[in-house]
mmJSON file of the N, C-alpha and C atoms, coordinates in Angstrom:
{"data_MODEL":{"atom_site":{
"group_PDB":["ATOM","ATOM","ATOM","ATOM","ATOM","ATOM","ATOM","ATOM","ATOM","ATOM","ATOM","ATOM","ATOM","ATOM","ATOM","ATOM","ATOM","ATOM","ATOM","ATOM","ATOM","ATOM","ATOM","ATOM","ATOM","ATOM","ATOM","ATOM","ATOM","ATOM","ATOM","ATOM","ATOM","ATOM","ATOM","ATOM","ATOM","ATOM","ATOM","ATOM","ATOM","ATOM","ATOM","ATOM","ATOM","ATOM","ATOM","ATOM","ATOM","ATOM","ATOM","ATOM","ATOM","ATOM","ATOM","ATOM","ATOM","ATOM","ATOM","ATOM","ATOM","ATOM","ATOM","ATOM","ATOM","ATOM","ATOM","ATOM","ATOM","ATOM","ATOM","ATOM","ATOM","ATOM","ATOM","ATOM","ATOM","ATOM","ATOM","ATOM","ATOM","ATOM","ATOM","ATOM","ATOM","ATOM","ATOM","ATOM","ATOM","ATOM","ATOM","ATOM","ATOM","ATOM","ATOM","ATOM","ATOM","ATOM","ATOM","ATOM","ATOM","ATOM","ATOM","ATOM","ATOM","ATOM","ATOM","ATOM","ATOM","ATOM","ATOM","ATOM","ATOM","ATOM","ATOM","ATOM","ATOM","ATOM","ATOM","ATOM","ATOM","ATOM","ATOM","ATOM","ATOM","ATOM","ATOM","ATOM","ATOM","ATOM","ATOM","ATOM","ATOM","ATOM","ATOM","ATOM","ATOM","ATOM","ATOM","ATOM","ATOM","ATOM","ATOM","ATOM","ATOM","ATOM","ATOM","ATOM","ATOM","ATOM","ATOM","ATOM","ATOM"],
"id":[1,2,3,4,5,6,7,8,9,10,11,12,13,14,15,16,17,18,19,20,21,22,23,24,25,26,27,28,29,30,31,32,33,34,35,36,37,38,39,40,41,42,43,44,45,46,47,48,49,50,51,52,53,54,55,56,57,58,59,60,61,62,63,64,65,66,67,68,69,70,71,72,73,74,75,76,77,78,79,80,81,82,83,84,85,86,87,88,89,90,91,92,93,94,95,96,97,98,99,100,101,102,103,104,105,106,107,108,109,110,111,112,113,114,115,116,117,118,119,120,121,122,123,124,125,126,127,128,129,130,131,132,133,134,135,136,137,138,139,140,141,142,143,144,145,146,147,148,149,150,151,152,153],
"type_symbol":["N","C","C","N","C","C","N","C","C","N","C","C","N","C","C","N","C","C","N","C","C","N","C","C","N","C","C","N","C","C","N","C","C","N","C","C","N","C","C","N","C","C","N","C","C","N","C","C","N","C","C","N","C","C","N","C","C","N","C","C","N","C","C","N","C","C","N","C","C","N","C","C","N","C","C","N","C","C","N","C","C","N","C","C","N","C","C","N","C","C","N","C","C","N","C","C","N","C","C","N","C","C","N","C","C","N","C","C","N","C","C","N","C","C","N","C","C","N","C","C","N","C","C","N","C","C","N","C","C","N","C","C","N","C","C","N","C","C","N","C","C","N","C","C","N","C","C","N","C","C","N","C","C"],
"label_atom_id":["N","CA","C","N","CA","C","N","CA","C","N","CA","C","N","CA","C","N","CA","C","N","CA","C","N","CA","C","N","CA","C","N","CA","C","N","CA","C","N","CA","C","N","CA","C","N","CA","C","N","CA","C","N","CA","C","N","CA","C","N","CA","C","N","CA","C","N","CA","C","N","CA","C","N","CA","C","N","CA","C","N","CA","C","N","CA","C","N","CA","C","N","CA","C","N","CA","C","N","CA","C","N","CA","C","N","CA","C","N","CA","C","N","CA","C","N","CA","C","N","CA","C","N","CA","C","N","CA","C","N","CA","C","N","CA","C","N","CA","C","N","CA","C","N","CA","C","N","CA","C","N","CA","C","N","CA","C","N","CA","C","N","CA","C","N","CA","C","N","CA","C","N","CA","C","N","CA","C"],
"label_alt_id":[null,null,null,null,null,null,null,null,null,null,null,null,null,null,null,null,null,null,null,null,null,null,null,null,null,null,null,null,null,null,null,null,null,null,null,null,null,null,null,null,null,null,null,null,null,null,null,null,null,null,null,null,null,null,null,null,null,null,null,null,null,null,null,null,null,null,null,null,null,null,null,null,null,null,null,null,null,null,null,null,null,null,null,null,null,null,null,null,null,null,null,null,null,null,null,null,null,null,null,null,null,null,null,null,null,null,null,null,null,null,null,null,null,null,null,null,null,null,null,null,null,null,null,null,null,null,null,null,null,null,null,null,null,null,null,null,null,null,null,null,null,null,null,null,null,null,null,null,null,null,null,null,null],
"label_comp_id":["MET","MET","MET","ASN","ASN","ASN","GLN","GLN","GLN","ARG","ARG","ARG","GLU","GLU","GLU","LEU","LEU","LEU","ALA","ALA","ALA","GLU","GLU","GLU","LYS","LYS","LYS","THR","THR","THR","GLY","GLY","GLY","ILE","ILE","ILE","ARG","ARG","ARG","ALA","ALA","ALA","SER","SER","SER","SER","SER","SER","ILE","ILE","ILE","SER","SER","SER","LYS","LYS","LYS","MET","MET","MET","CYS","CYS","CYS","ASN","ASN","ASN","ASN","ASN","ASN","LYS","LYS","LYS","ALA","ALA","ALA","LYS","LYS","LYS","HIS","HIS","HIS","ILE","ILE","ILE","PRO","PRO","PRO","ILE","ILE","ILE","GLU","GLU","GLU","THR","THR","THR","ILE","ILE","ILE","ASP","ASP","ASP","LYS","LYS","LYS","ILE","ILE","ILE","CYS","CYS","CYS","GLU","GLU","GLU","ILE","ILE","ILE","LEU","LEU","LEU","ASP","ASP","ASP","CYS","CYS","CYS","ASP","ASP","ASP","VAL","VAL","VAL","SER","SER","SER","GLU","GLU","GLU","LEU","LEU","LEU","PHE","PHE","PHE","ALA","ALA","ALA","ARG","ARG","ARG","ILE","ILE","ILE"],
"label_asym_id":["A","A","A","A","A","A","A","A","A","A","A","A","A","A","A","A","A","A","A","A","A","A","A","A","A","A","A","A","A","A","A","A","A","A","A","A","A","A","A","A","A","A","A","A","A","A","A","A","A","A","A","A","A","A","A","A","A","A","A","A","A","A","A","A","A","A","A","A","A","A","A","A","A","A","A","A","A","A","A","A","A","A","A","A","A","A","A","A","A","A","A","A","A","A","A","A","A","A","A","A","A","A","A","A","A","A","A","A","A","A","A","A","A","A","A","A","A","A","A","A","A","A","A","A","A","A","A","A","A","A","A","A","A","A","A","A","A","A","A","A","A","A","A","A","A","A","A","A","A","A","A","A","A"],
"label_entity_id":["1","1","1","1","1","1","1","1","1","1","1","1","1","1","1","1","1","1","1","1","1","1","1","1","1","1","1","1","1","1","1","1","1","1","1","1","1","1","1","1","1","1","1","1","1","1","1","1","1","1","1","1","1","1","1","1","1","1","1","1","1","1","1","1","1","1","1","1","1","1","1","1","1","1","1","1","1","1","1","1","1","1","1","1","1","1","1","1","1","1","1","1","1","1","1","1","1","1","1","1","1","1","1","1","1","1","1","1","1","1","1","1","1","1","1","1","1","1","1","1","1","1","1","1","1","1","1","1","1","1","1","1","1","1","1","1","1","1","1","1","1","1","1","1","1","1","1","1","1","1","1","1","1"],
"label_seq_id":[1,1,1,2,2,2,3,3,3,4,4,4,5,5,5,6,6,6,7,7,7,8,8,8,9,9,9,10,10,10,11,11,11,12,12,12,13,13,13,14,14,14,15,15,15,16,16,16,17,17,17,18,18,18,19,19,19,20,20,20,21,21,21,22,22,22,23,23,23,24,24,24,25,25,25,26,26,26,27,27,27,28,28,28,29,29,29,30,30,30,31,31,31,32,32,32,33,33,33,34,34,34,35,35,35,36,36,36,37,37,37,38,38,38,39,39,39,40,40,40,41,41,41,42,42,42,43,43,43,44,44,44,45,45,45,46,46,46,47,47,47,48,48,48,49,49,49,50,50,50,51,51,51],
"pdbx_PDB_ins_code":[null,null,null,null,null,null,null,null,null,null,null,null,null,null,null,null,null,null,null,null,null,null,null,null,null,null,null,null,null,null,null,null,null,null,null,null,null,null,null,null,null,null,null,null,null,null,null,null,null,null,null,null,null,null,null,null,null,null,null,null,null,null,null,null,null,null,null,null,null,null,null,null,null,null,null,null,null,null,null,null,null,null,null,null,null,null,null,null,null,null,null,null,null,null,null,null,null,null,null,null,null,null,null,null,null,null,null,null,null,null,null,null,null,null,null,null,null,null,null,null,null,null,null,null,null,null,null,null,null,null,null,null,null,null,null,null,null,null,null,null,null,null,null,null,null,null,null,null,null,null,null,null,null],
"Cartn_x":[-20.838,-21.539,-21.119,-20.833,-20.471,-21.55,-21.502,-22.202,-22.955,-22.161,-22.783,-23.799,-23.805,-24.585,-25.727,-25.676,-26.7,-27.509,-27.087,-27.703,-28.735,-27.665,-28.839,-29.32,-29.813,-30.49,-31.935,-31.328,-32.247,-33.337,-32.656,-32.894,-32.722,-31.987,-31.512,-30.56,-30.392,-29.198,-28.196,-26.86,-25.274,-25.245,-25.302,-24.793,-25.469,-26.673,-27.659,-26.8,-26.649,-26.175,-24.458,-23.988,-22.819,-23.15,-23.79,-23.912,-24.4,-25.234,-25.515,-24.214,-23.436,-22.44,-21.109,-21.601,-20.301,-20.907,-21.863,-22.63,-23.021,-23.391,-23.579,-24.751,-25.758,-27.222,-27.919,-28.854,-29.835,-30.526,-31.312,-32.572,-32.471,-32.969,-33.291,-34.572,-35.338,-36.597,-36.808,-37.601,-37.966,-38.443,-38.909,-38.752,-37.2,-36.712,-35.094,-34.563,-34.476,-34.146,-34.553,-35.934,-36.768,-36.201,-35.988,-35.545,-33.872,-33.126,-31.873,-32.067,-32.833,-32.741,-33.282,-34.061,-34.659,-33.459,-32.882,-31.849,-30.744,-30.365,-29.058,-29.828,-30.834,-31.655,-30.99,-31.175,-30.87,-31.783,-31.76,-32.788,-31.846,-33.23,-32.758,-31.723,-31.67,-31.199,-29.303,-29.219,-27.96,-27.436,-28.377,-27.573,-27.233,-27.271,-26.967,-26.619,-25.618,-24.759,-25.581,-25.78,-26.023,-25.161,-25.517,-24.525,-24.993],
"Cartn_y":[12.164,10.726,9.457,8.346,7.103,6.528,5.333,4.512,3.794,3.315,2.667,3.677,5.023,6.011,6.097,6.322,6.302,5.053,3.763,2.569,2.716,2.889,3.18,4.378,5.425,6.481,5.827,5.478,5.257,4.089,2.954,1.842,0.786,1.234,0.548,-0.318,-1.915,-2.628,-2.25,-2.179,-1.647,-1.932,-3.625,-4.104,-3.727,-2.416,-2.143,-1.139,-0.229,0.947,0.941,-0.105,-0.354,-0.647,-1.459,-1.545,-0.486,0.274,1.475,2.325,2.377,3.631,3.053,1.79,0.838,0.537,1.264,0.781,-0.424,-1.1,-2.971,-2.856,-2.059,-2.367,-2.63,-3.443,-3.732,-3.026,-2.802,-2.13,-1.213,0.088,0.93,1.522,0.652,1.494,3.0,3.635,5.023,5.698,4.323,4.642,4.635,3.812,3.888,5.152,5.729,7.098,8.07,8.195,9.027,9.138,7.924,7.97,8.593,8.318,8.644,10.235,10.635,12.263,13.068,12.701,13.038,13.184,12.015,11.941,12.994,12.755,13.57,15.125,15.32,17.068,17.228,16.385,16.847,16.324,16.573,16.474,15.111,14.252,13.174,13.379,14.875,14.577,15.367,15.209,15.411,14.023,13.134,11.353,11.115,11.052,10.475,11.288,10.96,11.257,10.891,12.047,11.698,11.126,10.259,9.051,9.259],
"Cartn_z":[-97.023,-96.18,-97.357,-96.853,-97.296,-97.633,-98.439,-99.046,-97.803,-96.428,-95.334,-94.504,-94.348,-93.987,-94.981,-96.214,-97.004,-97.402,-96.617,-96.486,-95.167,-94.249,-92.561,-92.727,-93.683,-93.639,-94.301,-95.745,-96.38,-96.286,-95.853,-95.53,-96.548,-97.448,-98.753,-98.114,-98.427,-98.382,-98.659,-97.936,-98.75,-99.497,-100.072,-100.938,-102.642,-102.138,-103.321,-103.224,-102.849,-102.678,-103.476,-103.324,-103.757,-105.055,-105.444,-106.891,-107.562,-106.958,-107.423,-107.804,-106.857,-106.946,-108.123,-108.335,-109.028,-110.444,-110.786,-112.329,-112.316,-111.186,-111.32,-111.166,-111.011,-110.739,-112.016,-112.071,-113.622,-113.251,-112.095,-112.566,-110.89,-110.948,-109.999,-109.428,-108.185,-108.791,-108.019,-108.982,-108.655,-107.417,-106.379,-104.744,-104.476,-104.648,-104.099,-104.418,-105.9,-106.408,-105.435,-105.405,-104.237,-103.293,-102.437,-101.298,-101.025,-101.78,-102.442,-102.001,-103.151,-103.238,-102.144,-101.636,-100.138,-99.247,-98.398,-97.96,-98.347,-99.873,-100.29,-100.091,-100.63,-100.898,-102.32,-102.67,-104.196,-105.371,-106.63,-107.19,-108.412,-109.032,-109.642,-111.223,-111.274,-112.715,-111.855,-110.783,-110.344,-109.878,-109.712,-109.388,-110.943,-112.088,-113.572,-114.476,-114.834,-115.776,-117.456,-118.186,-119.175,-120.667,-121.237,-121.783,-123.014],
"occupancy":[1.0,1.0,1.0,1.0,1.0,1.0,1.0,1.0,1.0,1.0,1.0,1.0,1.0,1.0,1.0,1.0,1.0,1.0,1.0,1.0,1.0,1.0,1.0,1.0,1.0,1.0,1.0,1.0,1.0,1.0,1.0,1.0,1.0,1.0,1.0,1.0,1.0,1.0,1.0,1.0,1.0,1.0,1.0,1.0,1.0,1.0,1.0,1.0,1.0,1.0,1.0,1.0,1.0,1.0,1.0,1.0,1.0,1.0,1.0,1.0,1.0,1.0,1.0,1.0,1.0,1.0,1.0,1.0,1.0,1.0,1.0,1.0,1.0,1.0,1.0,1.0,1.0,1.0,1.0,1.0,1.0,1.0,1.0,1.0,1.0,1.0,1.0,1.0,1.0,1.0,1.0,1.0,1.0,1.0,1.0,1.0,1.0,1.0,1.0,1.0,1.0,1.0,1.0,1.0,1.0,1.0,1.0,1.0,1.0,1.0,1.0,1.0,1.0,1.0,1.0,1.0,1.0,1.0,1.0,1.0,1.0,1.0,1.0,1.0,1.0,1.0,1.0,1.0,1.0,1.0,1.0,1.0,1.0,1.0,1.0,1.0,1.0,1.0,1.0,1.0,1.0,1.0,1.0,1.0,1.0,1.0,1.0,1.0,1.0,1.0,1.0,1.0,1.0],
"B_iso_or_equiv":[0.0,0.0,0.0,0.0,0.0,0.0,0.0,0.0,0.0,0.0,0.0,0.0,0.0,0.0,0.0,0.0,0.0,0.0,0.0,0.0,0.0,0.0,0.0,0.0,0.0,0.0,0.0,0.0,0.0,0.0,0.0,0.0,0.0,0.0,0.0,0.0,0.0,0.0,0.0,0.0,0.0,0.0,0.0,0.0,0.0,0.0,0.0,0.0,0.0,0.0,0.0,0.0,0.0,0.0,0.0,0.0,0.0,0.0,0.0,0.0,0.0,0.0,0.0,0.0,0.0,0.0,0.0,0.0,0.0,0.0,0.0,0.0,0.0,0.0,0.0,0.0,0.0,0.0,0.0,0.0,0.0,0.0,0.0,0.0,0.0,0.0,0.0,0.0,0.0,0.0,0.0,0.0,0.0,0.0,0.0,0.0,0.0,0.0,0.0,0.0,0.0,0.0,0.0,0.0,0.0,0.0,0.0,0.0,0.0,0.0,0.0,0.0,0.0,0.0,0.0,0.0,0.0,0.0,0.0,0.0,0.0,0.0,0.0,0.0,0.0,0.0,0.0,0.0,0.0,0.0,0.0,0.0,0.0,0.0,0.0,0.0,0.0,0.0,0.0,0.0,0.0,0.0,0.0,0.0,0.0,0.0,0.0,0.0,0.0,0.0,0.0,0.0,0.0],
"pdbx_formal_charge":[null,null,null,null,null,null,null,null,null,null,null,null,null,null,null,null,null,null,null,null,null,null,null,null,null,null,null,null,null,null,null,null,null,null,null,null,null,null,null,null,null,null,null,null,null,null,null,null,null,null,null,null,null,null,null,null,null,null,null,null,null,null,null,null,null,null,null,null,null,null,null,null,null,null,null,null,null,null,null,null,null,null,null,null,null,null,null,null,null,null,null,null,null,null,null,null,null,null,null,null,null,null,null,null,null,null,null,null,null,null,null,null,null,null,null,null,null,null,null,null,null,null,null,null,null,null,null,null,null,null,null,null,null,null,null,null,null,null,null,null,null,null,null,null,null,null,null,null,null,null,null,null,null],
"auth_seq_id":[1,1,1,2,2,2,3,3,3,4,4,4,5,5,5,6,6,6,7,7,7,8,8,8,9,9,9,10,10,10,11,11,11,12,12,12,13,13,13,14,14,14,15,15,15,16,16,16,17,17,17,18,18,18,19,19,19,20,20,20,21,21,21,22,22,22,23,23,23,24,24,24,25,25,25,26,26,26,27,27,27,28,28,28,29,29,29,30,30,30,31,31,31,32,32,32,33,33,33,34,34,34,35,35,35,36,36,36,37,37,37,38,38,38,39,39,39,40,40,40,41,41,41,42,42,42,43,43,43,44,44,44,45,45,45,46,46,46,47,47,47,48,48,48,49,49,49,50,50,50,51,51,51],
"auth_comp_id":["MET","MET","MET","ASN","ASN","ASN","GLN","GLN","GLN","ARG","ARG","ARG","GLU","GLU","GLU","LEU","LEU","LEU","ALA","ALA","ALA","GLU","GLU","GLU","LYS","LYS","LYS","THR","THR","THR","GLY","GLY","GLY","ILE","ILE","ILE","ARG","ARG","ARG","ALA","ALA","ALA","SER","SER","SER","SER","SER","SER","ILE","ILE","ILE","SER","SER","SER","LYS","LYS","LYS","MET","MET","MET","CYS","CYS","CYS","ASN","ASN","ASN","ASN","ASN","ASN","LYS","LYS","LYS","ALA","ALA","ALA","LYS","LYS","LYS","HIS","HIS","HIS","ILE","ILE","ILE","PRO","PRO","PRO","ILE","ILE","ILE","GLU","GLU","GLU","THR","THR","THR","ILE","ILE","ILE","ASP","ASP","ASP","LYS","LYS","LYS","ILE","ILE","ILE","CYS","CYS","CYS","GLU","GLU","GLU","ILE","ILE","ILE","LEU","LEU","LEU","ASP","ASP","ASP","CYS","CYS","CYS","ASP","ASP","ASP","VAL","VAL","VAL","SER","SER","SER","GLU","GLU","GLU","LEU","LEU","LEU","PHE","PHE","PHE","ALA","ALA","ALA","ARG","ARG","ARG","ILE","ILE","ILE"],
"auth_asym_id":["A","A","A","A","A","A","A","A","A","A","A","A","A","A","A","A","A","A","A","A","A","A","A","A","A","A","A","A","A","A","A","A","A","A","A","A","A","A","A","A","A","A","A","A","A","A","A","A","A","A","A","A","A","A","A","A","A","A","A","A","A","A","A","A","A","A","A","A","A","A","A","A","A","A","A","A","A","A","A","A","A","A","A","A","A","A","A","A","A","A","A","A","A","A","A","A","A","A","A","A","A","A","A","A","A","A","A","A","A","A","A","A","A","A","A","A","A","A","A","A","A","A","A","A","A","A","A","A","A","A","A","A","A","A","A","A","A","A","A","A","A","A","A","A","A","A","A","A","A","A","A","A","A"],
"auth_atom_id":["N","CA","C","N","CA","C","N","CA","C","N","CA","C","N","CA","C","N","CA","C","N","CA","C","N","CA","C","N","CA","C","N","CA","C","N","CA","C","N","CA","C","N","CA","C","N","CA","C","N","CA","C","N","CA","C","N","CA","C","N","CA","C","N","CA","C","N","CA","C","N","CA","C","N","CA","C","N","CA","C","N","CA","C","N","CA","C","N","CA","C","N","CA","C","N","CA","C","N","CA","C","N","CA","C","N","CA","C","N","CA","C","N","CA","C","N","CA","C","N","CA","C","N","CA","C","N","CA","C","N","CA","C","N","CA","C","N","CA","C","N","CA","C","N","CA","C","N","CA","C","N","CA","C","N","CA","C","N","CA","C","N","CA","C","N","CA","C","N","CA","C","N","CA","C","N","CA","C"],
"pdbx_PDB_model_num":[1,1,1,1,1,1,1,1,1,1,1,1,1,1,1,1,1,1,1,1,1,1,1,1,1,1,1,1,1,1,1,1,1,1,1,1,1,1,1,1,1,1,1,1,1,1,1,1,1,1,1,1,1,1,1,1,1,1,1,1,1,1,1,1,1,1,1,1,1,1,1,1,1,1,1,1,1,1,1,1,1,1,1,1,1,1,1,1,1,1,1,1,1,1,1,1,1,1,1,1,1,1,1,1,1,1,1,1,1,1,1,1,1,1,1,1,1,1,1,1,1,1,1,1,1,1,1,1,1,1,1,1,1,1,1,1,1,1,1,1,1,1,1,1,1,1,1,1,1,1,1,1,1]
}}}
């Protein structure tokens, strides 16, 4: 799934998805994370790298 498809399926703006993918997002609401996890059928821990 590409960023555009994810945006369409979640209702999240494509520009917001792009910022998240490029580590430019300053804040990601938990609701957004939940939507992405639901569409991707994954756990939150799979979306983020531990630093």
